[in-house]
C-alpha positions, 0 to 999 in steps of 0.5 A, a space after each residue: 475481504 480486502 487484502 494488504 500486501 506489507 513489503 518490509 525487511 523488518 519483522 517488527 514493522 511487518 508485525 505491527 502493521 499486520 496486527 493493525 491491519 487485521 484488526 481493520 478486517 484486512 487480510 494481510 500477506 508479507 514480503 521481505 524484499 521487492 523481488 518477493 513483494 512482486 511475486 506476492 503482489 502477483 499471487 494475492 493481487 492486494 488492493 493495498 500495498 505498503 512499501 518500504 524503500 531500503 530492503 535487501 535485494 533493492 535500494 530506493 530506486 529498486 523500490 521505485 522500480 517495483 511501484 512502477 511495475 505494480 502500478 502498471 499492472 494494476 493502477 487502482 492499487 493503493 500504494 502507501 511508502 513506509 520507510 526511513 529512507 523517504 528522505 532521498 530526494 530522487 526517491 521521494 520525488 517519484 512518489 510525491 509526483 504520483 501523489 503516493 503517500 510517504 509515511 516515516 517508519 519511526 512513526 508506525 509504532 506510536 500515535 502518529 501511526 494512526 494518521 496512517 490508518 486514518 488515511 487508509 480508512 478515508 481513501 477506502 471509504 471514498 473508494 468504496 462510495 465511488 464503486 457503490 455509485 458506478 455499480 448503481 449507475 450501471 444497473 440503472 434501467 436494467 431489467 431483472 
């Protein structure tokens, strides 16, 4: 089972994302700030992280530092920003330069959230096909 980590101080957003992700077969861990998010990241090694930018203990720049640490340790982690703070130019530029998608928090509990889930489904489907090809190529010519 794939594991997702939802890092957000808003319990409603965490709950909505948990319900939507668990409905798609994910195991979901949660954290309420960047500090706890990094600890949880180390503990569960999630394949996907959704990250709010403006939370207690950190601001958008703290979230950028968290993202750098996570991607430094696990560069294949799928990182998605879900925040109302994403319009801050310096912060959003960091994520855009790394092709990390930024979704507005206001869209999480309405039909636009389907775009987020469709994005995740597409990325994971591509990821699964890629890993399948790698494993098939690695086993070619091997004797059982």
